[in-house]
N, CA, C and O atoms as a GROMACS GRO file, in nm:
protein
  228
    1MET      N    1   2.403  -3.747  -0.148
    1MET     CA    2   2.400  -3.774  -0.264
    1MET      C    3   2.376  -3.995  -0.221
    1MET      O    4   2.461  -4.084  -0.221
    2GLY      N    5   2.314  -3.998  -0.209
    2GLY     CA    6   2.351  -4.191  -0.123
    2GLY      C    7   2.372  -4.273  -0.218
    2GLY      O    8   2.387  -4.218  -0.327
    3ILE      N    9   2.380  -4.383  -0.217
    3ILE     CA   10   2.456  -4.504  -0.364
    3ILE      C   11   2.341  -4.560  -0.457
    3ILE      O   12   2.236  -4.520  -0.406
    4ASN      N   13   2.319  -4.620  -0.550
    4ASN     CA   14   2.180  -4.621  -0.626
    4ASN      C   15   2.205  -4.757  -0.715
    4ASN      O   16   2.162  -4.789  -0.826
    5ASN      N   17   2.313  -4.840  -0.599
    5ASN     CA   18   2.348  -4.964  -0.747
    5ASN      C   19   2.364  -4.966  -0.819
    5ASN      O   20   2.381  -5.074  -0.875
    6GLY      N   21   2.375  -4.827  -0.898
    6GLY     CA   22   2.413  -4.911  -1.010
    6GLY      C   23   2.248  -4.883  -1.112
    6GLY      O   24   2.214  -4.966  -1.197
    7GLU      N   25   2.164  -4.758  -1.083
    7GLU     CA   26   2.020  -4.730  -1.135
    7GLU      C   27   2.062  -4.610  -1.119
    7GLU      O   28   2.084  -4.530  -1.028
    8LYS      N   29   2.072  -4.622  -1.283
    8LYS     CA   30   1.991  -4.460  -1.359
    8LYS      C   31   1.960  -4.347  -1.267
    8LYS      O   32   1.912  -4.366  -1.156
    9ILE      N   33   1.985  -4.238  -1.310
    9ILE     CA   34   1.925  -4.101  -1.194
    9ILE      C   35   1.897  -4.095  -1.310
    9ILE      O   36   1.968  -4.146  -1.397
   10VAL      N   37   1.749  -4.008  -1.343
   10VAL     CA   38   1.744  -3.883  -1.430
   10VAL      C   39   1.690  -3.789  -1.347
   10VAL      O   40   1.604  -3.841  -1.275
   11LYS      N   41   1.705  -3.672  -1.326
   11LYS     CA   42   1.632  -3.543  -1.283
   11LYS      C   43   1.736  -3.412  -1.373
   11LYS      O   44   1.850  -3.393  -1.416
   12LYS      N   45   1.588  -3.340  -1.362
   12LYS     CA   46   1.590  -3.221  -1.489
   12LYS      C   47   1.702  -3.103  -1.387
   12LYS      O   48   1.662  -3.082  -1.273
   13VAL      N   49   1.792  -3.055  -1.417
   13VAL     CA   50   1.825  -2.942  -1.404
   13VAL      C   51   1.862  -2.831  -1.477
   13VAL      O   52   1.829  -2.825  -1.596
   14SER      N   53   1.923  -2.745  -1.427
   14SER     CA   54   1.930  -2.638  -1.542
   14SER      C   55   2.071  -2.478  -1.466
   14SER      O   56   2.077  -2.433  -1.352
   15GLY      N   57   2.132  -2.451  -1.554
   15GLY     CA   58   2.157  -2.347  -1.507
   15GLY      C   59   2.324  -2.367  -1.496
   15GLY      O   60   2.399  -2.414  -1.582
   16PHE      N   61   2.370  -2.298  -1.318
   16PHE     CA   62   2.465  -2.370  -1.300
   16PHE      C   63   2.528  -2.488  -1.251
   16PHE      O   64   2.637  -2.518  -1.202
   17THR      N   65   2.411  -2.551  -1.284
   17THR     CA   66   2.376  -2.708  -1.180
   17THR      C   67   2.364  -2.765  -1.323
   17THR      O   68   2.479  -2.783  -1.363
   18ALA      N   69   2.296  -2.793  -1.395
   18ALA     CA   70   2.371  -2.856  -1.511
   18ALA      C   71   2.466  -2.839  -1.629
   18ALA      O   72   2.493  -2.916  -1.721
   19ARG      N   73   2.520  -2.692  -1.594
   19ARG     CA   74   2.702  -2.709  -1.663
   19ARG      C   75   2.785  -2.800  -1.509
   19ARG      O   76   2.905  -2.826  -1.514
   20ASP      N   77   2.743  -2.818  -1.447
   20ASP     CA   78   2.853  -2.873  -1.303
   20ASP      C   79   2.840  -2.991  -1.356
   20ASP      O   80   2.940  -3.030  -1.417
   21ILE      N   81   2.717  -3.087  -1.355
   21ILE     CA   82   2.654  -3.220  -1.375
   21ILE      C   83   2.711  -3.237  -1.520
   21ILE      O   84   2.785  -3.334  -1.539
   22GLN      N   85   2.693  -3.178  -1.592
   22GLN     CA   86   2.810  -3.151  -1.732
   22GLN      C   87   2.972  -3.174  -1.724
   22GLN      O   88   3.042  -3.228  -1.810
   23HIS      N   89   3.006  -3.130  -1.622
   23HIS     CA   90   3.132  -3.081  -1.620
   23HIS      C   91   3.180  -3.253  -1.652
   23HIS      O   92   3.219  -3.330  -1.739
   24GLU      N   93   3.134  -3.238  -1.482
   24GLU     CA   94   3.202  -3.412  -1.395
   24GLU      C   95   3.110  -3.574  -1.560
   24GLU      O   96   3.202  -3.629  -1.622
   25CYS      N   97   3.052  -3.594  -1.577
   25CYS     CA   98   3.015  -3.631  -1.696
   25CYS      C   99   3.085  -3.607  -1.724
   25CYS      O  100   3.162  -3.695  -1.685
   26ASP      N  101   3.205  -3.454  -1.841
   26ASP     CA  102   3.212  -3.530  -1.915
   26ASP      C  103   3.373  -3.547  -1.868
   26ASP      O  104   3.468  -3.532  -1.945
   27HIS      N  105   3.383  -3.582  -1.715
   27HIS     CA  106   3.526  -3.581  -1.677
   27HIS      C  107   3.540  -3.767  -1.723
   27HIS      O  108   3.627  -3.836  -1.776
   28LEU      N  109   3.426  -3.786  -1.677
   28LEU     CA  110   3.413  -3.931  -1.674
   28LEU      C  111   3.423  -4.054  -1.805
   28LEU      O  112   3.445  -4.175  -1.818
   29ASP      N  113   3.390  -3.920  -1.896
   29ASP     CA  114   3.419  -3.993  -2.088
   29ASP      C  115   3.538  -3.919  -2.128
   29ASP      O  116   3.550  -3.898  -2.249
   30GLY      N  117   3.670  -3.858  -2.014
   30GLY     CA  118   3.790  -3.859  -2.054
   30GLY      C  119   3.795  -3.713  -2.155
   30GLY      O  120   3.896  -3.685  -2.219
   31ILE      N  121   3.695  -3.644  -2.158
   31ILE     CA  122   3.700  -3.494  -2.167
   31ILE      C  123   3.719  -3.396  -2.106
   31ILE      O  124   3.647  -3.371  -2.010
   32ILE      N  125   3.835  -3.297  -2.150
   32ILE     CA  126   3.876  -3.167  -2.052
   32ILE      C  127   3.853  -3.040  -2.047
   32ILE      O  128   3.931  -2.986  -2.126
   33PHE      N  129   3.782  -2.956  -1.990
   33PHE     CA  130   3.756  -2.826  -2.020
   33PHE      C  131   3.747  -2.767  -2.168
   33PHE      O  132   3.682  -2.735  -2.268
   34LEU      N  133   3.914  -2.784  -2.069
   34LEU     CA  134   3.955  -2.702  -2.237
   34LEU      C  135   3.955  -2.728  -2.350
   34LEU      O  136   4.002  -2.647  -2.430
   35GLU      N  137   3.908  -2.836  -2.389
   35GLU     CA  138   3.825  -2.892  -2.559
   35GLU      C  139   3.699  -2.867  -2.575
   35GLU      O  140   3.623  -2.883  -2.670
   36LYS      N  141   3.684  -2.819  -2.453
   36LYS     CA  142   3.529  -2.741  -2.487
   36LYS      C  143   3.531  -2.586  -2.490
   36LYS      O  144   3.443  -2.501  -2.497
   37VAL      N  145   3.648  -2.583  -2.484
   37VAL     CA  146   3.690  -2.371  -2.512
   37VAL      C  147   3.624  -2.327  -2.614
   37VAL      O  148   3.645  -2.418  -2.695
   38THR      N  149   3.568  -2.262  -2.660
   38THR     CA  150   3.555  -2.185  -2.814
   38THR      C  151   3.594  -2.043  -2.834
   38THR      O  152   3.643  -1.988  -2.933
   39GLN      N  153   3.543  -1.975  -2.657
   39GLN     CA  154   3.630  -1.802  -2.665
   39GLN      C  155   3.786  -1.772  -2.688
   39GLN      O  156   3.873  -1.859  -2.695
   40LYS      N  157   3.798  -1.690  -2.694
   40LYS     CA  158   3.971  -1.651  -2.702
   40LYS      C  159   3.956  -1.550  -2.641
   40LYS      O  160   4.026  -1.471  -2.706
   41ASN      N  161   3.919  -1.504  -2.571
   41ASN     CA  162   3.906  -1.393  -2.546
   41ASN      C  163   3.893  -1.416  -2.373
   41ASN      O  164   3.865  -1.312  -2.314
   42GLY      N  165   3.907  -1.521  -2.298
   42GLY     CA  166   3.889  -1.565  -2.167
   42GLY      C  167   4.035  -1.614  -2.096
   42GLY      O  168   4.105  -1.636  -2.195
   43PHE      N  169   4.096  -1.635  -2.007
   43PHE     CA  170   4.240  -1.648  -1.965
   43PHE      C  171   4.187  -1.843  -1.989
   43PHE      O  172   4.260  -1.942  -1.992
   44ALA      N  173   4.108  -1.838  -1.995
   44ALA     CA  174   4.094  -2.036  -1.978
   44ALA      C  175   4.085  -2.086  -2.117
   44ALA      O  176   3.996  -2.167  -2.141
   45THR      N  177   4.191  -2.036  -2.245
   45THR     CA  178   4.215  -2.076  -2.314
   45THR      C  179   4.302  -2.172  -2.334
   45THR      O  180   4.367  -2.182  -2.230
   46LYS      N  181   4.357  -2.281  -2.448
   46LYS     CA  182   4.437  -2.408  -2.501
   46LYS      C  183   4.660  -2.227  -2.437
   46LYS      O  184   4.778  -2.233  -2.401
   47GLU      N  185   4.561  -2.131  -2.472
   47GLU     CA  186   4.676  -2.086  -2.548
   47GLU      C  187   4.745  -2.030  -2.385
   47GLU      O  188   4.867  -2.023  -2.370
   48MET      N  189   4.666  -2.001  -2.291
   48MET     CA  190   4.658  -1.937  -2.184
   48MET      C  191   4.752  -2.056  -2.072
   48MET      O  192   4.839  -2.031  -1.989
   49ILE      N  193   4.678  -2.211  -2.122
   49ILE     CA  194   4.729  -2.249  -1.978
   49ILE      C  195   4.902  -2.275  -2.058
   49ILE      O  196   5.020  -2.260  -2.027
   50ASN      N  197   4.836  -2.314  -2.153
   50ASN     CA  198   5.034  -2.350  -2.193
   50ASN      C  199   5.124  -2.239  -2.136
   50ASN      O  200   5.190  -2.304  -2.054
   51LYS      N  201   5.160  -2.133  -2.129
   51LYS     CA  202   5.216  -2.000  -2.100
   51LYS      C  203   5.252  -2.003  -1.976
   51LYS      O  204   5.358  -2.001  -1.915
   52TYR      N  205   5.087  -2.014  -1.938
   52TYR     CA  206   5.130  -2.039  -1.761
   52TYR      C  207   5.141  -2.191  -1.720
   52TYR      O  208   5.095  -2.229  -1.612
   53ASN      N  209   5.209  -2.286  -1.815
   53ASN     CA  210   5.162  -2.420  -1.738
   53ASN      C  211   5.124  -2.450  -1.665
   53ASN      O  212   5.200  -2.498  -1.581
   54LEU      N  213   5.018  -2.449  -1.644
   54LEU     CA  214   4.902  -2.466  -1.556
   54LEU      C  215   4.823  -2.623  -1.569
   54LEU      O  216   4.734  -2.669  -1.497
   55ARG      N  217   4.892  -2.686  -1.690
   55ARG     CA  218   4.839  -2.770  -1.731
   55ARG      C  219   4.848  -2.937  -1.658
   55ARG      O  220   4.835  -3.014  -1.753
   56ASN      N  221   4.856  -2.969  -1.606
   56ASN     CA  222   4.828  -3.160  -1.509
   56ASN      C  223   4.871  -3.182  -1.638
   56ASN      O  224   4.821  -3.145  -1.744
   57SER      N  225   4.980  -3.256  -1.612
   57SER     CA  226   5.023  -3.383  -1.730
   57SER      C  227   5.094  -3.472  -1.653
   57SER      O  228   5.140  -3.574  -1.703
   0.00000   0.00000   0.00000
């Protein structure tokens, strides 16, 4: 990917690529993955992160 000199980039994506781009945009907006976790049955829950001290502070 080259430098775009501040120009807006518009591209239609789907699937994993869309999730990945949204994830990176969230970082730019100060949002971390854990703030979006809604299911409590996986490893990436706030409780599990706290239990295993996995959050970088």
